[in-house]
Every structure is written in structure tokens, then in C-alpha cells.
C-alpha positions as a Markdown table, in Angstrom:
| # | Residue | x | y | z |
|---|---|---|---|---|
| 1 | Unk | -24.3 | -5.6 | 11.5 |
| 2 | Unk | -23.8 | -3.4 | 8.3 |
| 3 | Unk | -25.0 | -5.6 | 4.9 |
| 4 | Unk | -24.3 | -5.2 | 1.7 |
| 5 | Unk | -27.2 | -5.9 | -1.1 |
| 6 | Unk | -26.3 | -8.1 | -4.0 |
| 7 | Unk | -25.7 | -4.7 | -6.4 |
| 8 | Unk | -23.7 | -3.4 | -3.8 |
| 9 | Unk | -21.3 | -6.3 | -3.2 |
| 10 | Unk | -20.8 | -6.4 | -7.0 |
| 11 | Unk | -19.8 | -3.2 | -7.2 |
| 12 | Unk | -17.4 | -2.6 | -5.0 |
| 13 | Unk | -15.9 | -5.9 | -6.0 |
| 14 | Unk | -15.4 | -4.7 | -9.5 |
| 15 | Unk | -14.1 | -1.5 | -8.3 |
| 16 | Unk | -11.6 | -3.0 | -6.3 |
| 17 | Unk | -10.2 | -5.1 | -8.7 |
| 18 | Unk | -10.1 | -2.5 | -11.0 |
| 19 | Unk | -13.3 | -3.1 | -13.6 |
| 20 | Unk | -15.5 | -0.6 | -12.3 |
| 21 | Unk | -14.2 | 2.3 | -14.2 |
| 22 | Unk | -14.2 | 2.9 | -18.2 |
| 23 | Unk | -10.9 | 1.4 | -19.6 |
| 24 | Unk | -9.1 | 4.6 | -20.5 |
| 25 | Unk | -7.1 | 7.6 | -19.3 |
| 26 | Unk | -3.5 | 8.3 | -18.4 |
| 27 | Unk | -2.1 | 4.9 | -17.8 |
| 28 | Unk | 0.4 | 4.0 | -14.9 |
| 29 | Unk | 1.1 | 0.6 | -15.4 |
| 30 | Unk | 3.1 | -0.1 | -12.1 |
| 31 | Unk | 0.0 | 1.8 | -10.4 |
| 32 | Unk | -2.2 | -1.0 | -11.8 |
| 33 | Unk | -0.1 | -3.8 | -10.7 |
| 34 | Unk | 0.0 | -2.4 | -7.2 |
| 35 | Unk | -3.9 | -2.2 | -6.7 |
| 36 | Unk | -4.0 | -5.7 | -7.9 |
| 37 | Unk | -1.5 | -6.6 | -5.6 |
| 38 | Unk | 0.7 | -8.8 | -8.4 |
| 39 | Unk | 0.0 | -9.6 | -12.1 |
| 40 | Unk | -0.2 | -13.4 | -12.8 |
| 41 | Unk | 1.6 | -14.6 | -15.9 |
| 42 | Unk | 0.9 | -17.6 | -18.5 |
| 43 | Unk | 2.6 | -18.8 | -21.4 |
| 44 | Unk | -0.3 | -19.4 | -23.8 |
| 45 | Unk | -0.7 | -16.4 | -26.3 |
| 46 | Unk | -4.6 | -17.4 | -27.2 |
| 47 | Unk | -4.9 | -14.1 | -28.4 |
| 48 | Unk | -2.4 | -12.2 | -25.9 |
| 49 | Unk | -1.1 | -13.5 | -23.1 |
| 50 | Unk | -3.2 | -13.3 | -19.9 |
| 51 | Unk | -0.8 | -10.6 | -18.2 |
| 52 | Unk | -0.9 | -8.5 | -21.1 |
| 53 | Unk | -4.7 | -9.0 | -21.4 |
| 54 | Unk | -5.7 | -8.4 | -17.7 |
| 55 | Unk | -3.7 | -5.0 | -17.7 |
| 56 | Unk | -5.4 | -3.6 | -21.2 |
| 57 | Unk | -8.5 | -5.0 | -19.4 |
| 58 | Unk | -8.2 | -2.2 | -17.1 |
| 59 | Unk | -6.7 | 0.7 | -19.5 |
| 60 | Unk | -6.8 | 0.3 | -23.1 |
| 61 | Unk | -4.1 | 2.5 | -23.2 |
| 62 | Unk | -1.7 | -0.4 | -22.4 |
| 63 | Unk | 0.6 | -2.3 | -24.8 |
| 64 | Unk | 2.5 | -5.4 | -24.5 |
| 65 | Unk | 6.2 | -4.1 | -24.9 |
| 66 | Unk | 5.8 | -1.7 | -21.9 |
| 67 | Unk | 5.5 | -4.7 | -19.1 |
| 68 | Unk | 8.9 | -6.3 | -19.8 |
| 69 | Unk | 11.1 | -3.2 | -18.9 |
| 70 | Unk | 9.5 | -2.9 | -15.9 |
| 71 | Unk | 11.2 | -6.4 | -14.8 |
| 72 | Unk | 14.7 | -6.6 | -16.1 |
| 73 | Unk | 15.5 | -3.1 | -16.8 |
| 74 | Unk | 13.9 | -0.8 | -14.1 |
| 75 | Unk | 13.7 | -3.7 | -11.5 |
| 76 | Unk | 10.3 | -2.3 | -10.5 |
| 77 | Unk | 8.9 | -5.6 | -10.3 |
| 78 | Unk | 10.0 | -9.4 | -9.5 |
| 79 | Unk | 8.9 | -12.6 | -10.2 |
| 80 | Unk | 8.0 | -15.5 | -7.7 |
| 81 | Unk | 5.2 | -17.3 | -6.7 |
| 82 | Unk | 2.0 | -16.8 | -5.3 |
| 83 | Unk | -0.8 | -19.4 | -6.5 |
| 84 | Unk | 1.0 | -19.0 | -10.0 |
| 85 | Unk | 3.9 | -17.6 | -11.3 |
| 86 | Unk | 3.2 | -13.8 | -10.7 |
| 87 | Unk | 4.9 | -10.3 | -11.0 |
| 88 | Unk | 5.0 | -8.7 | -7.7 |
| 89 | Unk | 6.2 | -5.5 | -7.1 |
| 90 | Unk | 9.8 | -5.0 | -5.8 |
| 91 | Unk | 8.8 | -2.7 | -2.8 |
| 92 | Unk | 6.9 | -5.5 | -1.3 |
| 93 | Unk | 9.9 | -7.9 | -1.5 |
| 94 | Unk | 10.4 | -7.0 | 2.4 |
| 95 | Unk | 7.4 | -9.0 | 3.3 |
| 96 | Unk | 8.1 | -11.7 | 0.6 |
| 97 | Unk | 11.1 | -13.4 | 3.0 |
| 98 | Unk | 8.6 | -15.9 | 4.5 |
| 99 | Unk | 7.3 | -16.7 | 0.6 |
| 100 | Unk | 10.2 | -17.5 | -0.6 |
| 101 | Unk | 11.7 | -19.7 | 3.1 |
| 102 | Unk | 7.7 | -21.9 | 2.8 |
| 103 | Unk | 8.2 | -22.4 | -1.1 |
| 104 | Unk | 12.1 | -23.4 | -0.7 |
| 105 | Unk | 10.8 | -25.7 | 2.1 |
| 106 | Unk | 8.3 | -27.2 | -0.1 |
| 107 | Unk | 10.2 | -27.8 | -3.2 |
| 108 | Unk | 12.8 | -29.4 | -1.5 |
| 109 | Unk | 10.4 | -31.8 | 0.0 |
| 110 | Unk | 8.0 | -32.3 | -2.2 |
| 111 | Unk | 8.1 | -31.2 | -5.7 |
| 112 | Unk | 11.8 | -31.4 | -6.9 |
| 113 | Unk | 13.6 | -34.2 | -5.0 |
| 114 | Unk | 16.5 | -35.7 | -7.0 |
| 115 | Unk | 19.7 | -37.6 | -6.6 |
| 116 | Unk | 22.3 | -35.7 | -6.0 |
| 117 | Unk | 20.4 | -32.5 | -5.8 |
| 118 | Unk | 23.6 | -30.2 | -4.0 |
| 119 | Unk | 25.9 | -31.6 | -6.3 |
| 120 | Unk | 23.3 | -30.2 | -9.5 |
| 121 | Unk | 22.5 | -26.9 | -7.9 |
| 122 | Unk | 26.2 | -26.4 | -6.7 |
| 123 | Unk | 26.8 | -26.4 | -10.7 |
| 124 | Unk | 23.9 | -24.5 | -12.0 |
| 125 | Unk | 25.3 | -21.5 | -9.3 |
| 126 | Unk | 28.7 | -21.7 | -10.2 |
| 127 | Unk | 27.6 | -21.5 | -13.8 |
| 128 | Unk | 25.3 | -18.5 | -13.2 |
| 129 | Unk | 28.2 | -16.8 | -10.8 |
| 130 | Unk | 30.6 | -16.8 | -13.9 |
| 131 | Unk | 28.5 | -16.5 | -17.0 |
| 132 | Unk | 25.8 | -14.3 | -16.0 |
| 133 | Unk | 22.3 | -14.5 | -16.0 |
| 134 | Unk | 21.3 | -17.8 | -18.1 |
| 135 | Unk | 18.3 | -19.8 | -19.4 |
| 136 | Unk | 17.1 | -23.4 | -19.1 |
| 137 | Unk | 18.3 | -23.7 | -22.7 |
| 138 | Unk | 22.2 | -23.2 | -21.4 |
| 139 | Unk | 22.3 | -26.5 | -19.8 |
| 140 | Unk | 21.6 | -29.7 | -21.4 |
| 141 | Unk | 21.6 | -32.2 | -18.8 |
| 142 | Unk | 18.4 | -35.0 | -19.5 |
| 143 | Unk | 15.4 | -36.3 | -17.5 |
| 144 | Unk | 16.0 | -40.1 | -16.6 |
| 145 | Unk | 13.6 | -42.8 | -15.9 |
| 146 | Unk | 9.9 | -42.9 | -17.6 |
| 147 | Unk | 9.1 | -40.1 | -20.4 |
| 148 | Unk | 6.4 | -37.7 | -18.4 |
| 149 | Unk | 4.7 | -34.4 | -19.5 |
| 150 | Unk | 5.7 | -32.8 | -16.7 |
| 151 | Unk | 9.2 | -34.6 | -16.1 |
| 152 | Unk | 12.4 | -32.2 | -15.3 |
| 153 | Unk | 15.8 | -32.1 | -16.0 |
| 154 | Unk | 18.4 | -31.9 | -13.2 |
| 155 | Unk | 19.8 | -28.7 | -14.4 |
| 156 | Unk | 15.7 | -27.7 | -14.5 |
| 157 | Unk | 14.8 | -28.8 | -10.8 |
| 158 | Unk | 18.0 | -27.0 | -9.6 |
| 159 | Unk | 17.1 | -24.2 | -10.8 |
| 160 | Unk | 13.3 | -24.0 | -9.6 |
| 161 | Unk | 14.5 | -25.6 | -6.3 |
| 162 | Unk | 16.8 | -22.1 | -5.9 |
| 163 | Unk | 13.9 | -19.8 | -7.5 |
| 164 | Unk | 11.3 | -20.5 | -4.8 |
| 165 | Unk | 13.8 | -20.0 | -2.4 |
| 166 | Unk | 15.0 | -16.8 | -3.7 |
| 167 | Unk | 18.6 | -17.7 | -3.7 |
| 168 | Unk | 17.7 | -16.8 | -7.8 |
| 169 | Unk | 15.8 | -14.3 | -9.0 |
| 170 | Unk | 14.6 | -13.9 | -12.2 |
| 171 | Unk | 16.8 | -11.3 | -14.6 |
| 172 | Unk | 14.5 | -11.1 | -17.1 |
| 173 | Unk | 12.4 | -12.3 | -19.7 |
| 174 | Unk | 13.0 | -12.8 | -23.7 |
| 175 | Unk | 10.4 | -13.8 | -25.9 |
| 176 | Unk | 9.0 | -15.3 | -22.8 |
| 177 | Unk | 11.5 | -17.4 | -21.9 |
| 178 | Unk | 13.1 | -17.0 | -17.9 |
| 179 | Unk | 16.5 | -16.0 | -17.7 |
| 180 | Unk | 18.2 | -17.0 | -14.0 |
| 181 | Unk | 20.8 | -15.1 | -11.8 |
| 182 | Unk | 21.9 | -14.7 | -8.5 |
| 183 | Unk | 19.3 | -13.3 | -6.1 |
| 184 | Unk | 21.8 | -10.6 | -4.8 |
| 185 | Unk | 22.2 | -9.1 | -8.4 |
| 186 | Unk | 18.6 | -8.7 | -9.0 |
| 187 | Unk | 16.9 | -7.4 | -5.7 |
| 188 | Unk | 18.4 | -4.3 | -4.5 |
| 189 | Unk | 20.3 | -4.2 | -1.7 |
| 190 | Unk | 18.5 | -2.1 | 0.6 |
| 191 | Unk | 15.4 | -4.1 | 0.3 |
| 192 | Unk | 17.5 | -7.2 | 1.4 |
| 193 | Unk | 19.1 | -5.2 | 4.3 |
| 194 | Unk | 14.9 | -4.5 | 5.8 |
| 195 | Unk | 14.2 | -7.5 | 8.0 |
| 196 | Unk | 10.5 | -8.2 | 9.7 |
| 197 | Unk | 9.4 | -11.2 | 11.7 |
| 198 | Unk | 7.0 | -13.8 | 10.2 |
| 199 | Unk | 4.2 | -12.6 | 12.1 |
| 200 | Unk | 4.9 | -9.0 | 10.7 |
| 201 | Unk | 4.4 | -10.3 | 7.1 |
| 202 | Unk | 1.8 | -12.4 | 7.8 |
| 203 | Unk | 0.0 | -9.5 | 9.3 |
| 204 | Unk | 1.1 | -7.1 | 6.6 |
| 205 | Unk | -0.2 | -10.1 | 3.6 |
| 206 | Unk | -3.4 | -10.0 | 5.1 |
| 207 | Unk | -4.5 | -6.7 | 5.3 |
| 208 | Unk | -2.8 | -6.3 | 2.2 |
| 209 | Unk | -5.2 | -8.8 | 0.6 |
| 210 | Unk | -8.3 | -7.8 | 2.4 |
| 211 | Unk | -7.6 | -4.8 | 0.9 |
| 212 | Unk | -7.6 | -5.3 | -2.5 |
| 213 | Unk | -10.9 | -7.9 | -1.6 |
| 214 | Unk | -12.7 | -5.1 | -0.2 |
| 215 | Unk | -14.8 | -7.9 | 1.4 |
| 216 | Unk | -13.7 | -11.8 | 2.4 |
| 217 | Unk | -14.1 | -15.0 | 3.9 |
| 218 | Unk | -11.2 | -16.1 | 6.0 |
| 219 | Unk | -10.3 | -18.6 | 3.1 |
| 220 | Unk | -10.7 | -16.1 | 0.5 |
| 221 | Unk | -7.6 | -13.9 | 2.5 |
| 222 | Unk | -6.2 | -17.0 | 3.0 |
| 223 | Unk | -5.9 | -17.9 | -1.4 |
| 224 | Unk | -5.6 | -14.4 | -2.1 |
| 225 | Unk | -1.4 | -14.6 | -1.8 |
| 226 | Unk | -1.5 | -18.4 | -1.2 |
| 227 | Unk | 1.5 | -17.4 | 1.7 |
| 228 | Unk | -0.4 | -17.4 | 4.8 |
| 229 | Unk | -2.1 | -20.7 | 6.2 |
| 230 | Unk | -5.9 | -20.7 | 7.5 |
| 231 | Unk | -5.1 | -20.8 | 10.9 |
| 232 | Unk | -2.7 | -18.2 | 10.2 |
| 233 | Unk | -5.3 | -15.8 | 8.4 |
| 234 | Unk | -8.3 | -16.2 | 11.1 |
| 235 | Unk | -5.7 | -15.3 | 14.0 |
| 236 | Unk | -5.2 | -11.7 | 11.9 |
| 237 | Unk | -9.2 | -11.6 | 11.6 |
| 238 | Unk | -9.5 | -12.1 | 15.5 |
| 239 | Unk | -6.5 | -10.3 | 17.1 |
| 240 | Unk | -5.4 | -7.5 | 15.0 |
| 241 | Unk | -8.7 | -5.6 | 15.4 |
| 242 | Unk | -8.7 | -3.7 | 12.0 |
| 243 | Unk | -11.6 | -5.3 | 10.4 |
| 244 | Unk | -15.3 | -5.5 | 11.1 |
| 245 | Unk | -17.8 | -7.9 | 10.4 |
| 246 | Unk | -20.3 | -7.4 | 7.8 |
| 247 | Unk | -23.0 | -9.1 | 6.0 |
| 248 | Unk | -23.0 | -9.7 | 1.6 |
| 249 | Unk | -26.1 | -11.1 | 0.0 |
| 250 | Unk | -25.1 | -13.4 | -2.8 |
| 251 | Unk | -26.9 | -13.8 | -6.2 |
| 252 | Unk | -29.2 | -16.0 | -5.0 |
| 253 | Unk | -30.5 | -14.2 | -2.1 |
| 254 | Unk | -28.7 | -15.4 | 0.8 |
| 255 | Unk | -26.6 | -13.9 | 3.1 |
| 256 | Unk | -23.2 | -14.5 | 4.3 |
| 257 | Unk | -21.1 | -13.1 | 7.4 |
| 258 | Unk | -17.6 | -11.9 | 5.7 |
| 259 | Unk | -15.0 | -9.5 | 7.0 |
| 260 | Unk | -14.1 | -6.2 | 5.3 |
| 261 | Unk | -11.6 | -3.0 | 6.3 |
| 262 | Unk | -13.0 | -0.8 | 9.1 |
| 263 | Unk | -13.2 | 1.8 | 6.8 |
| 264 | Unk | -15.5 | -0.2 | 4.2 |
| 265 | Unk | -18.3 | 2.8 | 4.9 |
| 266 | Unk | -15.7 | 5.4 | 3.6 |
| 267 | Unk | -15.5 | 3.2 | 0.6 |
| 268 | Unk | -19.0 | 2.6 | -0.4 |
| 269 | Unk | -19.9 | 6.1 | 0.3 |
| 270 | Unk | -18.1 | 6.9 | -3.5 |
| 271 | Unk | -18.4 | 3.9 | -5.2 |
| 272 | Unk | -19.7 | 4.5 | -8.8 |
| 273 | Unk | -22.2 | 2.5 | -10.8 |
| 274 | Unk | -20.0 | 0.3 | -13.0 |
| 275 | Unk | -19.0 | 1.3 | -16.4 |
| 276 | Unk | -21.7 | -0.1 | -19.1 |
| 277 | Unk | -18.9 | -1.1 | -21.2 |
| 278 | Unk | -18.8 | -4.6 | -22.1 |
| 279 | Unk | -15.6 | -6.2 | -21.4 |
| 280 | Unk | -13.7 | -9.7 | -23.1 |
| 281 | Unk | -12.0 | -10.8 | -19.8 |
| 282 | Unk | -9.4 | -13.2 | -19.5 |
| 283 | Unk | -9.7 | -16.9 | -18.0 |
| 284 | Unk | -6.9 | -15.4 | -15.2 |
| 285 | Unk | -7.8 | -12.3 | -14.5 |
| 286 | Unk | -8.2 | -11.9 | -10.7 |
| 287 | Unk | -11.5 | -10.8 | -10.9 |
| 288 | Unk | -12.8 | -14.4 | -11.7 |
| 289 | Unk | -9.9 | -16.3 | -10.1 |
| 290 | Unk | -11.8 | -17.5 | -7.4 |
| 291 | Unk | -14.1 | -19.4 | -9.2 |
| 292 | Unk | -16.5 | -19.8 | -6.0 |
| 293 | Unk | -16.4 | -16.0 | -5.2 |
| 294 | Unk | -17.4 | -15.4 | -8.7 |
| 295 | Unk | -20.4 | -17.4 | -8.4 |
| 296 | Unk | -21.8 | -16.7 | -5.4 |
| 297 | Unk | -21.3 | -12.7 | -6.1 |
| 298 | Unk | -22.7 | -13.1 | -9.8 |
| 299 | Unk | -24.5 | -16.2 | -10.3 |
| 300 | Unk | -21.9 | -17.0 | -12.9 |
| 301 | Unk | -20.3 | -20.3 | -13.5 |
| 302 | Unk | -16.9 | -20.6 | -15.1 |
| 303 | Unk | -14.0 | -23.2 | -15.4 |
| 304 | Unk | -10.9 | -23.0 | -17.4 |
| 305 | Unk | -11.2 | -26.0 | -19.7 |
| 306 | Unk | -7.9 | -25.9 | -21.1 |
| 307 | Unk | -6.4 | -28.9 | -19.6 |
| 308 | Unk | -10.0 | -30.7 | -19.7 |
| 309 | Unk | -10.2 | -33.5 | -22.7 |
| 310 | Unk | -12.2 | -32.0 | -25.6 |
| 311 | Unk | -14.7 | -34.6 | -25.7 |
| 312 | Unk | -15.3 | -33.5 | -21.7 |
| 313 | Unk | -15.4 | -29.7 | -22.0 |
| 314 | Unk | -18.9 | -27.9 | -21.5 |
| 315 | Unk | -17.6 | -24.5 | -23.3 |
| 316 | Unk | -13.9 | -24.5 | -25.2 |
| 317 | Unk | -10.4 | -24.4 | -24.5 |
| 318 | Unk | -9.9 | -20.5 | -24.1 |
| 319 | Unk | -13.2 | -19.1 | -23.3 |
| 320 | Unk | -13.7 | -15.9 | -22.5 |
| 321 | Unk | -16.3 | -14.3 | -20.0 |
| 322 | Unk | -18.1 | -11.4 | -20.8 |
| 323 | Unk | -19.1 | -8.4 | -18.5 |
| 324 | Unk | -21.3 | -5.7 | -18.8 |
| 325 | Unk | -21.7 | -3.4 | -16.3 |
| 326 | Unk | -22.2 | -5.6 | -12.9 |
| 327 | Unk | -23.4 | -8.8 | -14.6 |
| 328 | Unk | -21.9 | -11.5 | -17.0 |
| 329 | Unk | -23.8 | -11.8 | -20.4 |
| 330 | Unk | -22.0 | -14.6 | -21.9 |
| 331 | Unk | -18.8 | -16.1 | -22.7 |
| 332 | Unk | -16.8 | -16.6 | -26.0 |
| 333 | Unk | -14.2 | -18.6 | -27.4 |
| 334 | Unk | -11.4 | -16.4 | -29.6 |
| 335 | Unk | -8.3 | -17.3 | -31.3 |
| 336 | Unk | -5.8 | -15.3 | -33.3 |
| 337 | Unk | -3.1 | -15.9 | -35.9 |
| 338 | Unk | -1.4 | -12.6 | -35.3 |
| 339 | Unk | 0.7 | -13.8 | -38.2 |
| 340 | Unk | -1.8 | -14.1 | -40.7 |
| 341 | Unk | -3.9 | -11.2 | -39.5 |
| 342 | Unk | -6.8 | -13.3 | -38.4 |
| 343 | Unk | -8.8 | -13.2 | -35.4 |
| 344 | Unk | -11.6 | -16.3 | -35.4 |
| 345 | Unk | -14.6 | -16.3 | -32.9 |
| 346 | Unk | -15.1 | -20.3 | -32.3 |
| 347 | Unk | -18.2 | -20.7 | -29.8 |
| 348 | Unk | -20.5 | -18.1 | -28.3 |
| 349 | Unk | -23.1 | -18.5 | -25.4 |
| 350 | Unk | -25.2 | -15.9 | -24.1 |
| 351 | Unk | -25.8 | -16.2 | -20.2 |
| 352 | Unk | -29.4 | -17.7 | -19.6 |
| 353 | Unk | -32.0 | -15.1 | -18.8 |
| 354 | Unk | -30.0 | -12.3 | -20.9 |
| 355 | Unk | -31.5 | -11.0 | -24.2 |
| 356 | Unk | -29.0 | -10.3 | -26.6 |
| 357 | Unk | -30.4 | -7.0 | -28.0 |
| 358 | Unk | -29.4 | -5.1 | -30.9 |
| 359 | Unk | -27.3 | -2.8 | -28.9 |
| 360 | Unk | -25.5 | -5.8 | -27.0 |
| 361 | Unk | -24.6 | -7.4 | -30.2 |
| 362 | Unk | -22.9 | -3.7 | -31.3 |
| 363 | Unk | -21.4 | -3.5 | -27.6 |
| 364 | Unk | -19.5 | -7.3 | -28.3 |
| 365 | Unk | -18.6 | -6.2 | -32.0 |
| 366 | Unk | -16.7 | -3.0 | -30.8 |
| 367 | Unk | -14.9 | -4.8 | -27.9 |
| 368 | Unk | -13.9 | -7.3 | -30.4 |
| 369 | Unk | -12.4 | -4.7 | -32.5 |
| 370 | Unk | -10.5 | -3.2 | -29.7 |
| 371 | Unk | -9.4 | -6.2 | -29.0 |
| 372 | Unk | -8.7 | -6.9 | -32.5 |
| 373 | Unk | -6.5 | -3.7 | -33.0 |
| 374 | Unk | -4.6 | -3.9 | -29.4 |
| 375 | Unk | -2.7 | -7.3 | -30.9 |
| 376 | Unk | -2.6 | -5.7 | -34.6 |
| 377 | Unk | -4.5 | -7.8 | -36.5 |
| 378 | Unk | -7.2 | -6.6 | -39.0 |
| 379 | Unk | -9.9 | -9.3 | -39.6 |
| 380 | Unk | -12.3 | -10.8 | -37.4 |
| 381 | Unk | -14.2 | -14.0 | -38.8 |
| 382 | Unk | -17.1 | -15.8 | -37.1 |
| 383 | Unk | -16.6 | -19.6 | -36.7 |
| 384 | Unk | -20.1 | -20.2 | -35.3 |
| 385 | Unk | -23.5 | -18.5 | -35.3 |
| 386 | Unk | -23.3 | -14.7 | -34.3 |
| 387 | Unk | -25.3 | -14.7 | -32.3 |
| 388 | Unk | -28.6 | -17.1 | -30.7 |
């Protein structure tokens, strides 16, 4: 059985997720997203929104204005739900029908039950049919009952139910506000005409997941798109013959049996040493999204504490891991006020056992300067001890 030592495993994962090479050179935004499989989007703009940061981390020639035309004007992307709201290459649409179907049933039965559901959805559908793409702000129904943070008014529940089911689609986003339109106006007809069985779709999704993970457990294959069930992922691994079983060494020297594509040895033969660039990684970056995998491979504990009460946070509100080469060397809390041209360093935590030399300090400052330039910020102010 092929065995990857820990350095090989880290290098393969970083290369597969797009963080192995120096983030420079010719830029093809769609190719970056295809290589990732999908791009998670998030509303919080702490410095820059997560989707922009994820792309910039892989090629620092990327600029924020480059993304949304791929959704709204060029129709190279569509928006739907993986483990969260995400942008997905449009050519994947025929293999996404199973997710539309399953999410439609999930939201109907669990999330968005409401009185007079059919009536509400019909009213929303008629307005969009007649008026074109509309945002939730075009409607004025109010949430009923006890006031809660996540309470949604009837029109929003109707929009969401039809969007998850693939009856409505995101036509475009403006100032991050989603505009809904009829699916047939958004998705190309030629893709609508391509039909595949559920089994074919699941097999395709599992293969694409493993290709983008490099090596994985059944649970990791399942979690990648969050479409297939654990049993479906297990069936694919056991019955298709497109995988090999290998051993991977963890950061703690333990061995785990996982699955890999049959051509993994070819990937290993061409594997380059990860760039020594020190990078500021977004909390939603796909390289760290699976916290169990992150800790197993890198020995790096991380959690997103945005929704953790302030007095219970271990680090801070929006904390970025710091990646240097093939290891995480610390974390940093950054906040930008772009209107004022200011970026503030609110917290800095070196990883235990990592010596912060003058050279490493300079690398971090250089990356902070690059991030500031990306979002057109002129000044960086440390509001904590700069180095410890």
C-alpha cells in the first residue's frame, strides 16, 4: 500500500487546493474556480469578502470587480448551495439536478414551512414573471410571530424555497444583494436538455470531490459538495474501481487509511515544494474549511469565532490563519475601514513552537502590504503587540 509521509500529504493537499504555487502569473478566474470545484460566498466584508480573498490568495493579480460579471453577464457561473451559498461553474449544471431536487425537499419539509405556502410562492412567481429579476427588497410582507434574529417574512421563504429547488435562480448580485429570476431565463437551455440518472450524478460528484481533495476519507468525499449521503459515497468508493487505498501520515505521526485517485503516483512525481510565501488565509478558504482534516494534516487547531460570544472567544472575531510554505505559523485578526483607508491589526498569535525571526516578521509585513494594496488601503496600524 502506498504511504504518504506528512510532508508529502501537506504538499499534495496545498497543491490540489491551489496554495502550493506562488500566487502570481497569468490569471484565469474561471479556471481557478473550476479547480476548486466551487467558490463559497459570504456577506461579511471584514477586509474583503471571503470569495474575493480566496481567489486573491491563489493569484494576486485578481481584483474584486472580476467576479460578478461571470455570474450576471457571462453566465459562466451559477449560484446554489453546497455546504453554504456558493458559485459553481455553469457546465456543472447537468450534474447538479440532484441537489436542486434534494434541497427543494429539505427546505419544504424542514426549513421553510409556512401557512399558505403555495399562495405565497405563486404570488412571487407571478411578479418575477411579469417584472423580471427582483430582490427581496421588492416585496413588503412581514415576518409574523415572535421576533427572532433569523425570522424570515413569507416572501423571503417563498423566494428561498423556489431558489433551493431550482425553480428560481440568481440572475445577478448588486452590492451583494441577490436578484432572483425564473430558472429558464438564467440557465442555458442546452444544459437543461442534458439529463443524467441520480447514480450518474452521484458518481460524477464523488469523483470530482476526490480529484480536488487529492486523498480523502469517505466522510471527506461526502462533505466536499454536501450532496451525496455517506452511504452513496461509500458505494462509489467500493464499486467503481476508480480509486486506490493508501496510507497518510498525520502531523502526530499516526497513520490513516484513505482513498486516492488511481493516478496519485503521477501527481506525486510532479509535486513541487510549496512556495515559501507567507500568506494570510481567509477563514472560509477551502484549504481550511474541513477543520478535522486541517488538524490531522497540519496539527493546526482553528475555529471561526464570529458567532462565539466575545468573552468565550479563544482568539477573536475574524481571525486569519497564517500559512508559510507547508505549515501554519500563527494567526492574525485584521479589520479594515476602507472608507478611511485604514487597516487595523487587532490581534496576533504566533503558533506554539514557531520562532518568529526578523525574516518571518518581514514576510508577514510584506503580505499585509499586499493585502492593503488589494483593497486600496493606505495605512496599516497595529493595535496590539506587533510581535511576541
